[in-house]
C-alpha positions as CSV (number, residue, x, y, z in Angstrom):
1,X,-20.3,-12.3,-8.3
2,X,-18.3,-9.2,-9.3
3,X,-17.4,-6.8,-6.6
4,X,-15.8,-3.3,-6.2
5,X,-14.5,-2.0,-2.9
6,X,-14.4,1.6,-1.7
7,X,-12.8,3.0,1.4
8,X,-13.9,6.4,2.7
9,X,-11.1,7.2,5.1
10,X,-9.7,10.5,3.9
11,X,-7.1,9.8,1.3
12,X,-4.9,7.0,-0.1
13,X,-1.9,8.4,1.8
14,X,-3.6,7.7,5.1
15,X,-4.5,4.2,4.0
16,X,-3.8,1.1,6.1
17,X,-1.7,-0.8,3.6
18,X,-2.0,-4.0,5.6
19,X,-5.8,-3.8,5.6
20,X,-5.8,-3.1,1.9
21,X,-3.7,-6.2,1.3
22,X,-6.0,-8.3,3.5
23,X,-9.0,-7.2,1.5
24,X,-7.3,-7.8,-1.8
25,X,-6.4,-11.3,-0.8
26,X,-9.8,-12.0,0.7
27,X,-11.8,-10.8,-2.3
28,X,-9.3,-11.6,-5.1
29,X,-11.6,-14.1,-6.8
30,X,-14.5,-11.7,-7.1
31,X,-13.0,-8.2,-7.5
32,X,-13.2,-6.3,-10.8
33,X,-10.7,-3.6,-12.0
34,X,-7.7,-5.9,-11.3
35,X,-8.4,-5.9,-7.5
36,X,-8.1,-2.1,-7.1
37,X,-9.4,-0.7,-3.8
38,X,-10.2,3.0,-4.2
39,X,-9.8,5.5,-1.3
40,X,-11.9,8.7,-1.1
41,X,-12.5,11.4,1.4
42,X,-16.3,11.2,0.9
43,X,-19.1,9.8,-1.2
44,X,-19.2,13.1,-3.1
45,X,-15.6,12.7,-4.2
46,X,-16.3,9.1,-5.3
47,X,-19.3,9.9,-7.5
48,X,-17.7,9.1,-10.8
49,X,-16.1,5.9,-9.6
50,X,-19.2,4.7,-7.9
51,X,-21.2,5.2,-11.2
52,X,-18.7,3.1,-13.0
53,X,-18.9,0.5,-10.2
54,X,-22.6,0.1,-10.6
55,X,-22.2,-0.4,-14.4
56,X,-19.7,-3.3,-14.2
57,X,-20.3,-4.9,-10.8
58,X,-23.2,-6.5,-9.1
59,X,-21.8,-6.0,-5.5
60,X,-20.4,-2.7,-4.2
61,X,-18.9,-2.6,-0.7
62,X,-18.2,0.6,1.2
63,X,-16.0,0.9,4.3
64,X,-16.5,4.2,6.0
65,X,-14.4,5.6,8.8
66,X,-16.3,5.7,12.1
67,X,-15.9,9.5,12.3
68,X,-18.1,9.9,9.2
69,X,-20.0,6.6,9.4
70,X,-23.4,8.1,10.2
71,X,-23.1,10.8,7.6
72,X,-22.1,8.3,4.9
73,X,-24.9,6.0,5.9
74,X,-27.5,8.8,5.6
75,X,-26.2,10.1,2.2
76,X,-25.8,6.6,0.7
77,X,-29.3,5.6,1.5
78,X,-30.8,8.9,0.1
79,X,-28.7,8.6,-3.1
80,X,-29.7,5.0,-3.8
81,X,-33.3,5.5,-2.8
82,X,-33.1,3.2,0.2
83,X,-35.4,3.9,3.2
84,X,-33.2,4.3,6.3
85,X,-34.9,3.3,9.5
86,X,-33.8,3.2,13.2
87,X,-34.1,-0.2,14.8
88,X,-35.4,0.4,18.4
89,X,-34.1,-2.9,19.8
90,X,-30.6,-2.2,18.4
91,X,-30.8,1.3,19.7
92,X,-31.4,0.2,23.3
93,X,-28.4,-2.2,23.2
94,X,-26.2,0.5,21.7
95,X,-27.3,3.0,24.4
96,X,-26.2,0.5,27.1
97,X,-22.7,0.0,25.6
98,X,-21.9,3.4,24.2
99,X,-19.3,5.6,25.7
100,X,-20.0,9.2,26.8
101,X,-18.3,10.5,23.6
102,X,-20.6,8.4,21.4
103,X,-23.7,9.6,23.3
104,X,-22.8,13.2,22.5
105,X,-23.1,12.6,18.8
106,X,-26.1,14.2,17.1
107,X,-26.1,11.2,14.7
108,X,-26.0,8.5,17.4
109,X,-29.3,6.8,16.3
110,X,-28.3,6.6,12.6
111,X,-24.7,5.7,13.3
112,X,-25.5,2.7,15.5
113,X,-29.1,1.6,14.9
114,X,-29.8,3.0,11.4
115,X,-30.3,0.3,8.8
116,X,-31.7,0.1,5.3
117,X,-35.3,-1.1,5.3
118,X,-35.6,-4.8,4.3
119,X,-31.9,-5.1,4.4
120,X,-29.5,-7.5,6.2
121,X,-27.9,-6.1,9.4
122,X,-24.3,-6.6,10.3
123,X,-23.6,-5.7,13.9
124,X,-21.8,-7.1,16.9
125,X,-23.5,-7.8,20.2
126,X,-22.7,-4.4,21.6
127,X,-25.0,-2.8,19.1
128,X,-22.5,-0.2,17.9
129,X,-21.7,0.9,14.4
130,X,-24.2,-1.3,12.6
131,X,-23.6,-2.1,8.9
132,X,-26.0,-3.5,6.4
133,X,-26.5,-5.1,3.0
134,X,-29.3,-4.0,0.7
135,X,-30.2,-5.9,-2.4
136,X,-31.9,-3.9,-5.2
137,X,-32.6,-5.8,-8.4
138,X,-29.5,-7.6,-9.5
139,X,-27.2,-5.4,-7.4
140,X,-26.2,-5.4,-3.8
141,X,-24.8,-2.6,-1.7
142,X,-23.0,-3.1,1.6
143,X,-21.8,-0.5,4.1
144,X,-19.4,-1.4,6.9
145,X,-17.6,0.6,9.5
146,X,-13.9,1.0,9.1
147,X,-12.9,0.2,12.6
148,X,-9.9,-2.1,12.8
149,X,-10.6,-5.4,14.6
150,X,-14.4,-4.7,14.6
151,X,-14.4,-4.7,10.8
152,X,-12.4,-7.9,10.7
153,X,-14.8,-9.6,13.1
154,X,-17.8,-8.5,11.1
155,X,-16.3,-9.7,7.9
156,X,-15.3,-13.2,9.2
157,X,-18.4,-13.8,11.3
158,X,-21.2,-12.2,9.3
159,X,-20.4,-10.5,6.0
160,X,-18.4,-13.2,4.1
161,X,-20.7,-16.0,5.2
162,X,-23.6,-13.8,3.9
163,X,-21.9,-13.3,0.5
164,X,-21.0,-17.0,0.2
165,X,-24.4,-18.2,1.1
166,X,-26.4,-15.8,-1.1
167,X,-24.1,-15.5,-4.1
168,X,-22.0,-18.7,-4.0
169,X,-18.9,-16.5,-3.9
170,X,-16.6,-19.0,-2.2
171,X,-14.6,-16.2,-0.5
172,X,-11.9,-17.6,1.9
173,X,-11.6,-16.4,5.5
174,X,-7.9,-17.4,5.6
175,X,-6.4,-14.0,4.7
176,X,-8.5,-12.3,7.4
177,X,-7.6,-14.8,10.0
178,X,-3.9,-15.6,9.3
179,X,-2.6,-12.6,7.4
180,X,-0.2,-11.5,10.2
181,X,0.9,-15.0,10.8
182,X,1.9,-15.3,7.2
183,X,3.7,-12.0,7.4
184,X,5.5,-13.1,10.5
185,X,6.5,-16.4,8.9
186,X,8.1,-14.4,6.0
187,X,10.0,-12.1,8.3
188,X,11.2,-15.0,10.6
189,X,12.4,-16.9,7.5
190,X,14.2,-13.9,6.0
191,X,16.0,-13.0,9.3
192,X,16.5,-16.6,10.3
193,X,15.2,-16.1,13.8
194,X,13.6,-18.4,16.3
195,X,11.1,-17.4,19.0
196,X,10.6,-18.5,22.5
197,X,7.1,-18.9,23.8
198,X,6.3,-18.8,27.5
199,X,4.3,-21.9,28.6
200,X,1.1,-20.3,29.8
201,X,-2.3,-22.0,29.4
202,X,-2.9,-19.9,26.3
203,X,0.4,-20.9,24.7
204,X,-1.2,-24.1,23.3
205,X,-3.8,-22.0,21.5
206,X,-1.1,-19.9,19.9
207,X,0.9,-22.9,18.8
208,X,-2.3,-24.5,17.3
209,X,-3.0,-21.2,15.6
210,X,0.4,-21.1,13.9
211,X,0.3,-24.8,12.9
212,X,-3.0,-24.3,11.1
213,X,-1.7,-22.2,8.2
214,X,2.0,-21.6,8.9
215,X,3.6,-24.8,10.0
216,X,7.1,-23.6,9.1
217,X,6.6,-20.7,11.6
218,X,5.3,-23.1,14.3
219,X,8.5,-25.0,14.0
220,X,10.5,-21.8,14.7
221,X,8.6,-21.3,18.0
222,X,10.3,-23.0,21.0
223,X,8.4,-23.7,24.2
224,X,9.9,-22.1,27.3
225,X,9.7,-23.4,30.8
226,X,6.4,-23.8,32.5
227,X,5.2,-20.4,33.7
228,X,5.1,-19.9,37.5
229,X,1.8,-18.8,39.1
230,X,1.1,-15.1,38.7
231,X,0.3,-14.6,42.4
232,X,-0.1,-10.9,43.2
233,X,1.9,-9.7,40.2
234,X,-0.2,-7.5,37.9
235,X,-1.0,-9.4,34.6
236,X,0.8,-6.8,32.4
237,X,4.0,-7.2,34.5
238,X,3.5,-11.0,34.6
239,X,3.6,-11.4,30.8
240,X,6.7,-9.1,30.6
241,X,8.5,-11.4,33.1
242,X,7.4,-14.5,31.2
243,X,8.6,-13.2,27.8
244,X,12.0,-12.2,29.1
245,X,12.4,-15.6,30.9
246,X,11.4,-17.5,27.8
247,X,14.0,-15.8,25.6
248,X,16.7,-16.3,28.2
249,X,15.8,-20.0,28.8
250,X,15.8,-20.9,25.1
251,X,18.8,-18.7,24.2
252,X,17.0,-16.9,21.4
253,X,16.7,-13.1,20.7
254,X,12.9,-13.0,20.8
255,X,10.5,-14.1,23.6
256,X,6.7,-13.9,23.6
257,X,4.0,-14.5,26.1
258,X,0.2,-14.4,26.0
259,X,-1.9,-14.4,29.1
260,X,-5.2,-16.0,29.9
261,X,-8.4,-14.0,29.4
262,X,-9.4,-11.9,32.4
263,X,-13.0,-11.1,32.9
264,X,-14.2,-7.6,33.9
265,X,-17.1,-8.0,36.3
266,X,-19.4,-11.0,36.7
267,X,-21.2,-10.7,33.3
268,X,-19.9,-13.5,31.0
269,X,-20.8,-11.3,28.0
270,X,-18.8,-8.4,29.4
271,X,-15.4,-7.3,28.1
272,X,-12.4,-9.6,28.6
273,X,-8.8,-8.6,28.6
274,X,-5.7,-10.5,27.3
275,X,-2.1,-9.2,27.7
276,X,0.6,-10.0,25.1
277,X,4.3,-9.3,25.4
278,X,7.3,-9.4,23.0
279,X,10.9,-9.3,24.1
280,X,13.8,-8.4,21.8
281,X,17.5,-8.0,22.7
282,X,16.9,-4.4,24.0
283,X,13.4,-4.1,25.4
284,X,10.0,-5.7,26.1
285,X,6.8,-4.4,24.5
286,X,3.4,-5.2,26.1
287,X,-0.1,-4.7,24.7
288,X,-3.5,-4.9,26.3
289,X,-6.2,-6.4,24.0
290,X,-9.9,-6.2,24.7
291,X,-12.8,-8.3,23.5
292,X,-16.1,-7.0,22.1
293,X,-19.2,-7.4,24.1
294,X,-20.5,-10.9,23.7
295,X,-17.4,-12.2,22.0
296,X,-16.7,-15.7,23.3
297,X,-13.4,-16.5,24.9
298,X,-12.3,-18.9,22.1
299,X,-12.9,-16.4,19.3
300,X,-11.2,-13.7,21.4
301,X,-8.1,-15.7,22.0
302,X,-7.9,-16.7,18.4
303,X,-8.0,-13.1,17.4
304,X,-5.3,-12.3,20.1
305,X,-3.0,-14.8,18.4
306,X,-3.2,-12.8,15.2
307,X,-2.5,-9.6,17.1
308,X,0.6,-11.2,18.8
309,X,1.9,-12.2,15.3
310,X,1.3,-8.6,14.2
311,X,3.2,-7.1,17.1
312,X,6.1,-9.6,16.8
313,X,6.4,-9.2,13.1
314,X,6.5,-5.5,13.4
315,X,9.3,-5.7,16.0
316,X,11.4,-8.1,13.9
317,X,11.0,-5.9,10.8
318,X,12.0,-2.8,12.8
319,X,15.0,-4.6,14.3
320,X,16.1,-5.7,10.8
321,X,15.7,-2.1,9.5
322,X,17.7,-0.7,12.3
323,X,20.4,-3.3,11.7
324,X,20.6,-2.4,8.0
325,X,20.7,1.3,8.9
326,X,23.5,0.6,11.3
327,X,25.4,-1.2,8.6
328,X,25.0,1.7,6.2
329,X,26.1,4.1,8.9
330,X,29.1,2.1,9.7
331,X,30.0,1.8,6.0
332,X,29.8,5.6,5.7
333,X,32.0,6.0,8.8
334,X,34.5,3.5,7.4
335,X,34.6,5.5,4.1
336,X,35.2,8.7,6.0
337,X,38.0,7.0,8.0
338,X,39.7,5.8,4.8
339,X,39.4,9.3,3.3
340,X,40.9,10.8,6.4
341,X,43.8,8.4,6.2
342,X,44.4,9.4,2.6
343,X,44.5,13.1,3.6
344,X,46.8,12.4,6.5
345,X,49.1,10.4,4.3
346,X,49.2,13.2,1.7
347,X,50.0,15.8,4.4
348,X,52.6,13.6,5.9
349,X,54.2,13.1,2.4
350,X,54.4,16.9,1.9
351,X,55.9,17.4,5.3
352,X,58.5,14.7,4.6
353,X,59.3,16.4,1.3
354,X,59.7,19.8,3.0
355,X,62.0,18.2,5.6
356,X,64.1,16.5,2.9
357,X,64.5,19.8,0.9
358,X,65.4,21.7,4.1
359,X,67.9,19.0,5.1
360,X,69.4,18.9,1.6
361,X,69.8,22.7,1.6
362,X,71.4,22.6,5.0
363,X,73.8,19.9,4.0
364,X,74.8,21.8,0.8
365,X,75.4,25.0,2.8
366,X,77.4,23.2,5.4
367,X,79.5,21.2,2.9
368,X,80.4,24.3,0.9
369,X,81.0,26.5,3.9
370,X,78.2,28.6,2.5
371,X,76.1,30.8,4.7
372,X,72.8,32.5,4.3
373,X,74.6,35.8,4.3
374,X,76.7,34.6,1.3
375,X,73.6,33.6,-0.5
376,X,72.0,37.0,0.2
377,X,75.1,38.9,-1.0
378,X,75.1,37.0,-4.2
379,X,71.4,37.0,-5.1
380,X,69.9,40.0,-3.4
381,X,71.0,42.6,-6.0
382,X,69.5,40.5,-8.7
383,X,66.2,40.0,-6.8
384,X,66.1,43.7,-6.0
385,X,66.5,44.6,-9.7
386,X,63.7,42.2,-10.6
387,X,61.4,43.6,-8.0
388,X,62.2,47.3,-8.4
389,X,59.1,49.3,-9.5
390,X,59.5,50.6,-13.1
391,X,58.0,53.8,-14.4
392,X,56.6,53.8,-17.9
393,X,56.1,56.9,-20.1
394,X,54.2,57.2,-23.4
395,X,56.1,59.4,-25.9
396,X,55.7,60.1,-29.6
397,X,58.4,60.1,-32.3
398,X,58.8,62.6,-35.1
399,X,56.6,60.6,-37.4
400,X,53.8,60.5,-34.9
401,X,54.2,56.9,-33.7
402,X,53.7,56.3,-30.0
403,X,56.3,54.2,-28.0
404,X,57.0,53.5,-24.4
405,X,60.2,54.4,-22.6
406,X,61.0,52.6,-19.4
407,X,63.2,54.0,-16.7
408,X,64.1,52.4,-13.4
409,X,65.6,53.8,-10.3
410,X,68.9,51.9,-11.1
411,X,69.3,53.7,-14.4
412,X,71.1,57.1,-14.7
413,X,69.3,59.7,-16.8
414,X,71.2,61.0,-19.8
415,X,72.6,64.4,-19.2
416,X,73.2,64.1,-15.5
């Protein structure tokens, strides 16, 4: 299997570099063109690159931003001669779970329930943003929505198993599942930090998640005291209190907490919510994570562990960046202070010199019974002579040569 990946998200400058790295690590064994992932605004802009992809790869995977997903799906099917049909069963599910904003879309049917005829459908249980794979001869085309965690879930649960089963690709799920844990491990090692974990029921899940692929990181996570019952405290405030308490109890700069999964309504397939919190030396950050419709609790909590690693890693990196910036600022201030000291020293030296000269002059005058008036009487005529304005006059001698004559006010004209 040889694959090329295209992301239709606007431009490379808007790219999610983390997601690009996840994709590179995931598909590294099958990607052509040295693992390059190309970003384009639209399929039209990518025409030349797509043509090259079909000439040297048997699998081409497109990720399209949800804002242009329906349009991309429609154009791609027409360009490749695939018959795009709307699956009525998928449509009915999508209509039940769509938001009012989604329902206003003129491309709603294509966006959520449009699939390539005789293709393989990739969609979550909410029926929204369905992707597909279509095999034509020796080549396979896949289209997936570019939608954060939805895309990750589709890749891990459906797309990669499909590619491994049908092409023997042997693509690993580890980068998708543990990328942020690996990043966090690198950050924690670099900064030499330890992390306190509040002992909730979900804490064990988080520890197991870390131990699976990042055992070094798991050793850096210290278990705090057993969490008290939440009682009437709102869950978002509850995890904040737990993360702060964990950090204080363990005596480390970072504390984290992950709540249980809270159901919304009575439907077991309905959305569930988990709260995560991270405390650093100055503040506590809390996030609310929501499951997809039909996502079981175990899979959801597993995904939340990755999101907790992502949040914690970002905070540690930001703190390290601020610390480095503060060092540079302090170094610049110290340099300014040293320069100011030099200037002050130079000014002080000049002032001392002036004082010494003045003192020496005063001493000389005093010792020789010399006064300022004596000095003026002696030197003023000479100074006046030097500073007297002189008049110049151009004259000509008898041979026609010009010469200057100079007369001053102190001179007496001949003949007077």
